[in-house]
C-alpha positions in Angstrom: 18.2 2.7 12.4 19.0 6.0 10.6 16.2 7.7 8.6 16.9 10.9 6.7 15.1 14.2 7.2 12.7 15.2 4.5 12.2 18.5 2.9 9.6 19.8 2.9 8.8 18.4 6.3 5.4 17.0 5.3 4.3 15.3 2.1 0.8 14.7 0.8 0.7 11.3 2.4 0.7 12.6 6.0 -2.8 12.8 7.6 -4.3 16.3 8.2 -4.2 15.8 11.9 -0.4 15.6 11.9 0.2 18.6 9.7 -2.5 20.8 11.5 -1.1 20.0 15.0 2.4 20.6 13.9 1.5 23.9 12.3 -0.3 25.1 15.4 2.8 24.4 17.5 5.1 26.1 15.0 2.9 29.1 15.0 3.1 29.3 18.8 6.9 29.2 18.7 7.0 31.8 15.9 4.7 34.1 17.8 6.8 33.7 20.9 9.9 34.3 18.9 8.5 37.5 17.6 7.8 38.7 21.2 11.1 37.7 22.9 13.7 36.7 20.4 14.0 39.2 17.6 15.4 42.2 19.3 18.9 43.7 18.7 20.6 41.5 21.3 19.1 38.4 19.6 20.2 39.5 16.2 23.7 40.2 17.5 23.9 36.7 18.8 22.9 35.3 15.5 25.6 37.4 13.8 28.2 36.2 16.3 27.3 32.5 15.7 27.3 33.0 11.9 30.8 34.7 12.1 32.2 31.8 14.1 30.7 29.4 11.6 32.3 31.2 8.7 35.7 31.6 10.4 35.5 27.9 11.6 36.2 28.9 15.2 34.7 28.3 18.6 31.6 30.2 19.8 32.3 33.2 22.1 31.3 32.8 25.8 28.5 35.3 25.6 26.5 33.0 23.3 26.4 30.5 26.1 26.0 32.9 28.9 23.1 35.2 27.7 19.4 34.4 27.2 19.4 35.8 23.6 22.5 33.7 22.9 20.8 30.5 24.1 17.7 31.3 22.1 19.8 32.1 19.0 21.9 28.9 19.3 19.0 26.5 19.9 17.1 28.2 17.1 19.9 27.6 14.6 20.4 24.0 15.9 16.7 23.4 15.1 16.6 25.0 11.7 19.9 24.4 10.0 22.0 21.2 9.8 25.1 23.2 9.0 25.1 24.8 12.4 24.3 21.5 14.1 27.3 19.9 12.4 29.5 22.8 13.4 28.4 23.5 17.0 26.2 20.8 18.4 28.3 18.7 20.7 28.2 17.4 24.3 30.9 20.0 25.2 28.8 22.9 23.9 25.6 21.5 25.5 27.5 21.5 28.9 28.7 25.0 28.3 25.2 26.1 27.4 23.7 24.7 30.6 26.5 26.2 32.8 26.2 29.5 31.1 22.4 29.5 31.7 22.9 28.7 35.4 21.8 25.2 34.9 18.3 26.2 33.7 17.3 26.8 30.1 14.5 29.2 29.4 11.2 27.7 28.3 11.7 29.0 24.8 15.2 27.5 24.4 14.0 24.2 25.9 11.1 24.1 23.5 13.4 24.5 20.6 15.7 21.8 21.9 12.8 19.4 22.2 11.7 20.3 18.7 15.2 19.6 17.4 15.3 16.3 19.3 12.3 14.9 17.5 12.9 16.5 14.2 16.4 15.2 13.8 16.2 12.2 16.3 18.7 9.5 15.5 20.4 11.8 13.0 21.8 13.6 16.1 24.3 10.8 16.5 25.7 11.8 13.1 26.9 15.0 14.8 28.5 13.1 17.6 28.2 9.6 19.0 25.6 9.1 21.7 24.2 12.6 21.2 20.6 11.4 21.0 20.9 9.9 24.5 22.7 12.9 25.9 20.2 15.4 24.7 17.3 13.2 25.8 18.8 13.1 29.3 19.5 16.8 29.3 15.9 17.6 28.4 14.6 15.3 31.2 16.7 17.1 33.7 15.4 20.4 32.5 11.9 19.2 32.7 12.4 18.4 36.4 12.9 22.1 37.0 9.5 22.7 35.5 7.6 19.9 37.3 4.7 21.2 39.3 4.8 24.7 37.7 1.6 26.0 36.1 3.5 26.5 32.9 4.1 22.8 32.6 0.5 21.9 32.1 -1.4 21.8 28.8 -0.7 20.2 25.5 2.5 21.9 24.3 5.8 20.1 23.8 7.0 20.6 27.3 3.9 19.3 29.1 3.7 16.2 26.8 7.4 15.4 27.5 6.7 15.8 31.3 3.9 13.3 31.3 5.4 11.0 28.7 9.1 11.2 29.5 9.8 7.8 27.9 9.6 9.7 24.7 13.1 11.0 25.5 14.7 7.6 25.6 16.8 6.5 22.6 14.4 3.5 22.0 11.3 5.7 22.2 10.2 4.9 18.6 10.2 1.2 19.3 8.4 1.8 22.6 5.7 3.9 20.9 5.0 1.2 18.3 4.7 -1.5 20.9 2.3 0.6 23.0 0.3 1.4 19.9 0.1 -2.3 18.9 -0.9 -3.3 22.5 -3.9 -0.9 22.3 -4.8 -2.1 18.8 -5.1 1.3 17.2 -3.4 2.9 14.3 -0.1 4.7 14.7 -1.5 8.1 13.9 -4.5 7.6 16.3 -2.2 6.6 19.1 0.1 9.6 18.5 -2.9 11.9 18.5 -4.2 10.4 21.8 -0.9 11.1 23.4 -0.8 14.6 22.1 2.3 14.1 20.0 0.9 14.4 16.5 3.1 17.5 16.1 6.2 15.5 16.9 5.6 12.9 14.2 6.6 15.1 11.2 10.3 14.6 11.4 12.7 11.7 11.6 11.1 10.5 14.8 7.9 9.9 13.0 9.7 8.3 10.1 11.4 5.9 12.4 8.1 5.0 14.1 6.4 4.4 10.8 9.2 2.2 9.5 9.2 0.1 12.6 5.4 -0.2 12.4 5.4 -1.1 8.7 8.2 -3.7 9.1 6.6 -5.3 12.1 3.3 -5.5 10.2 5.1 -7.1 7.3 6.3 -9.8 9.6 2.8 -10.7 10.7 0.5 -10.4 7.6 -0.3 -13.7 5.8 2.2 -14.6 3.1 1.3 -13.4 -0.3 -1.6 -11.2 0.9 -2.2 -7.7 -0.4 -2.0 -5.2 2.4 -1.9 -1.4 2.7 1.6 -1.6 4.3 3.0 -2.8 1.0 1.8 0.4 -0.7 3.5 2.4 2.1 6.8 0.6 1.9 7.3 1.0 -1.8 7.1 4.8 -1.5 10.7 6.1 -2.3 10.8 8.2 0.9 10.2 5.1 3.0 12.0 2.3 1.2 15.1 4.4 0.5 15.4 5.7 4.1 18.5 4.3 5.9 17.9 1.5 8.3 21.0 0.0 9.9 24.6 0.6 8.7 24.5 0.7 4.9 21.1 -1.0 4.6 17.9 0.9 3.9 14.3 0.2 5.1 13.6 -1.3 1.7 16.4 -3.9 2.1 14.9 -5.0 5.4 11.4 -5.2 3.8 12.8 -7.2 1.0 14.6 -9.6 3.4 11.4 -10.1 5.4 9.2 -10.9 2.3 11.7 -13.1 0.6 12.5 -15.0 3.7 8.9 -15.6 4.6 7.9 -17.0 1.2 8.2 -20.8 1.0 6.6 -21.5 -2.4 4.7 -19.2 -4.8 5.0 -15.6 -3.5 1.7 -14.6 -5.1 1.3 -11.6 -7.4 1.1 -8.9 -4.6 4.3 -9.9 -2.9 6.2 -10.6 -6.1 5.2 -7.2 -7.5 6.2 -5.6 -4.2 9.7 -7.0 -4.5 10.0 -5.9 -8.1 8.7 -2.4 -7.5 11.3 -1.8 -4.8 14.4 -3.5 -6.2 13.6 -4.4 -9.9 14.4 -7.7 -11.5 17.5 -9.4 -10.0 18.3 -11.0 -13.4 20.4 -8.1 -14.5 24.2 -7.7 -14.7 25.9 -7.8 -11.3 27.6 -4.6 -12.3 24.4 -2.7 -12.9 23.5 0.2 -10.6 20.2 -1.4 -9.6 21.8 -4.7 -8.7 24.5 -3.1 -6.7 22.1 -0.8 -4.9 19.4 -3.3 -4.0 20.3 -6.9 -4.6 24.0 -7.2 -3.7 23.4 -6.2 0.0 20.8 -9.0 0.3 23.2 -11.9 -0.5 23.2 -14.6 -3.1 20.7 -16.9 -1.4 17.9 -14.4 -1.5 18.8 -13.3 -5.0 18.6 -16.9 -6.2 15.3 -17.4 -4.5 13.7 -14.5 -6.3 15.2 -15.6 -9.6 13.4 -18.8 -9.0 10.1 -17.0 -8.5 10.6 -15.2 -11.8 11.2 -18.4 -13.7 7.5 -19.2 -13.3 6.7 -15.6 -14.4 9.0 -16.0 -17.5 7.3 -19.3 -18.4 3.9 -17.7 -18.0 4.8 -14.8 -20.3 6.4 -17.0 -22.9 3.3 -19.3 -23.1 1.1 -16.2 -23.1 3.0 -14.8 -26.1 2.8 -18.1 -28.0 -0.9 -18.5 -27.3 -1.8 -15.0 -28.2 0.1 -15.1 -31.4 -1.6 -18.3 -32.5 -5.0 -16.8 -31.7 -4.4 -13.4 -33.3 -2.9 -14.8 -36.5 -5.2 -17.9 -36.5 -2.2 -20.1 -36.9 -3.9 -23.5 -36.8 -0.8 -25.6 -36.4 0.5 -23.5 -33.6 -2.8 -23.5 -31.8 -3.0 -27.3 -32.2 0.4 -27.8 -30.7 0.2 -25.2 -28.0 -1.5 -27.4 -25.3 1.2 -30.1 -25.6 4.1 -27.5 -25.5 2.5 -25.8 -22.5 2.0 -29.0 -20.5 5.6 -30.1 -21.3 7.2 -26.9 -20.1 5.0 -26.5 -17.1 5.7 -30.2 -16.2 9.4 -29.4 -16.0 8.7 -26.6 -13.6 6.3 -28.6 -11.5 8.9 -31.3 -11.4 11.1 -28.8 -9.5 13.8 -28.9 -12.2 13.9 -25.3 -13.3 16.6 -23.2 -11.5 16.4 -20.1 -13.6 15.1 -18.8 -16.9 15.7 -16.0 -19.4 12.9 -14.7 -21.6 13.5 -13.1 -25.0 10.8 -11.3 -27.0 10.6 -10.0 -30.5 9.1 -6.5 -31.0 5.6 -7.8 -31.9 5.6 -10.4 -29.1 6.7 -7.7 -26.7 3.9 -5.4 -27.8 1.4 -8.2 -27.4 2.5 -9.0 -23.9 2.5 -5.4 -22.8 -1.0 -4.9 -24.4 -2.2 -7.8 -22.3 -0.4 -7.1 -19.0 0.2 -3.3 -19.1 1.9 -2.1 -16.0 1.8 -5.5 -14.4 4.8 -6.6 -16.5 7.6 -5.9 -14.1 10.2 -8.6 -14.9 13.0 -8.1 -17.3 13.6 -9.8 -20.6 15.9 -9.9 -23.6 15.0 -8.8 -27.1 15.1 -10.7 -30.4 16.5 -8.3 -33.0 15.5 -10.1 -36.2 12.7 -12.3 -34.9 9.8 -9.7 -34.6 7.0 -12.1 -33.8 8.9 -14.7 -31.9 9.3 -15.5 -28.2 12.2 -17.6 -26.9 12.8 -18.9 -23.4 16.0 -20.4 -21.9 15.5 -22.8 -19.0 18.3 -24.0 -16.6 17.0 -27.4 -15.5 20.1 -28.3 -13.5 21.3 -31.5 -15.2 20.2 -30.2 -18.6 19.3 -26.9 -20.3 16.6 -26.1 -22.8 16.0 -23.3 -25.3 12.5 -23.3 -26.6 10.8 -20.9 -29.0 7.6 -20.1 -30.7 6.7 -20.5 -34.4 9.0 -22.9 -36.3 11.7 -22.6 -33.6 13.3 -26.0 -32.8 13.7 -27.1 -29.2 17.4 -27.2 -28.2 18.6 -29.4 -25.4 22.1 -29.0 -23.9 23.8 -30.9 -21.1 25.3 -27.7 -19.7 24.8 -24.0 -20.2 25.0 -23.3 -23.9 26.3 -19.7 -23.7 27.4 -17.4 -20.8 25.2 -14.5 -21.9 22.1 -16.5 -21.0 23.0 -16.6 -17.3 25.1 -13.5 -16.6 22.4 -11.1 -17.9 25.1 -8.8 -19.5 23.6 -9.1 -22.9 20.0 -8.0 -23.9 19.7 -8.5 -27.7 19.8 -11.8 -29.5 19.4 -13.0 -33.1 18.3 -16.1 -34.9 21.9 -16.7 -35.8 22.8 -16.9 -32.1 20.6 -19.8 -31.5 21.3 -21.7 -34.8 25.1 -21.0 -35.1 26.8 -19.0 -32.4 25.6 -20.9 -29.4 26.2 -24.4 -30.8 29.7 -23.4 -32.1 30.7 -22.0 -28.8 29.3 -25.0 -26.9 31.3 -27.4 -29.1 34.5 -25.4 -28.5 34.1 -25.0 -24.7 32.2 -28.2 -23.7 34.0 -30.8 -25.9 32.0 -33.9 -26.2 29.1 -32.9 -23.9 26.0 -33.7 -25.8 23.5 -31.3 -27.3 20.9 -31.5 -30.1 17.9 -29.7 -31.6 14.5 -31.2 -32.4 11.9 -29.7 -34.7 8.3 -29.7 -33.3 7.1 -32.5 -35.5 3.5 -33.5 -34.4 3.4 -36.6 -32.2 7.2 -36.9 -32.3 9.0 -34.0 -30.8 8.4 -35.0 -27.1 9.6 -38.5 -27.8 12.8 -37.1 -29.5 13.5 -34.9 -26.4 12.8 -37.7 -23.9 14.9 -40.2 -25.8 17.8 -37.7 -25.9 17.6 -37.1 -22.1 17.2 -40.8 -21.3 20.3 -41.5 -23.4 22.3 -39.1 -21.3 21.2 -40.8 -18.1 18.4 -38.4 -17.2 15.5 -40.0 -15.4 12.3 -38.1 -14.8 8.8 -38.7 -13.8 7.9 -38.5 -17.5 4.1 -38.6 -17.1 4.4 -35.1 -15.5 5.2 -33.8 -19.0 1.9 -35.0 -20.4 -1.8 -34.8 -19.9 -3.3 -38.2 -18.8 -4.7 -38.8 -22.3 -1.4 -37.9 -24.0 0.6 -40.0 -21.6 -1.5 -43.1 -22.4 -1.2 -42.4 -26.1 2.6 -41.9 -25.8 3.1 -45.2 -24.0 1.1 -47.1 -26.5 3.0 -45.5 -29.4 6.6 -45.4 -28.0 6.7 -47.5 -24.8 8.4 -46.4 -21.7 11.7 -44.5 -22.1 14.9 -46.5 -21.3 17.4 -44.6 -19.3 21.1 -45.2 -20.0 22.4 -45.5 -16.4 25.9 -45.9 -17.6 26.0 -42.2 -18.5 25.4 -41.0 -14.9 
């Protein structure tokens, strides 16, 4: 897991206990630096190191062999990534120990400990296994201080003496496990150990990410939880995790994998806030950044979730328009259209959807939902009040719209732009002319038809068309109980043409 450093070190989300403790320790180091590390010899060592960095050459021996040189080098390692990249290596660490007679000063050791926890796993970006090597080096140095009066108290050194497991490469995981075993919050456990001041850099970020992700594995599916709010923060979800994956990728994988049916509003919004709607072009930056690394199986699963959301928004737009404009025929037909479309979904037929909204329909939906509208949709350029939804039902495909829009039924996808999400604006001519013409050209004799929403008849027209193509459904799921009884009395049971299958 590789989490980036943050500048400034603290953000407004960190608790006061963390920032106060860290600042106290920094002040101690700065005061010590003012007393022992700012003389002429120290400044000369800083200059020598800087000259070596500018000239891209090795450090002179006196940097490793003098106390001011050791203080200057460890100070620059702590404060500046450029000097870490240039001079922090196992070879130079060995030269430093040898030059100091095997024993670093308390000041140099303190800075080395600070660097260890501030940079943490980022140390391995300087050189492979450097996190482990520096941890072991610090442990050996601490042995030299064991039993001395100066090793007692609550500073960096004393904490690392009493809790030397903190210097293991897997210390972040160990800390989270110990914290969970005691049943306290991460910050409370760190404060109890006396390491609040060590939680402000990458070590703290790693601990928090592990803590959040493990919590995400255990909370009830679909439940709103404070960990969701933490994980959607950019500094958390965009932090590197493993290889090219980020913490957000792992969080998405956990949530999507755990959901078996309806994700619920909290979890669906969590996914959309991090990664956005996956129903965008595969070439888009957002898809490449967030969805492509998750794999097609998880992408399709979320697209399935959003099909229900599309249907909900479509029906909401149709219903609101009928109410606002007092469109009596539309209001009268709405319950039947709603039950028919929801019945297809409840039947488990709908694989994916694509919602398209006219300008006025879009405004109506946004007015109702506000910031809760996170899914993407297409636009209807010359159909201001309308809402249209495309539904992939596997063996057949439906395009349904509001107002006087006919319901279109195709036996395969009517047009690629409805499924590859590369196009976002559609017109009335597309539905009435472009799509049918392209379908005839590309699909040959595969059937399609459109059916106006004539009262009492349109559902029978659609059902007869599907039955003639060999489609057999549990038809009563498309009706209310009363409507189903009336339908059977009026039209009888649909007869499926099994020869077409």
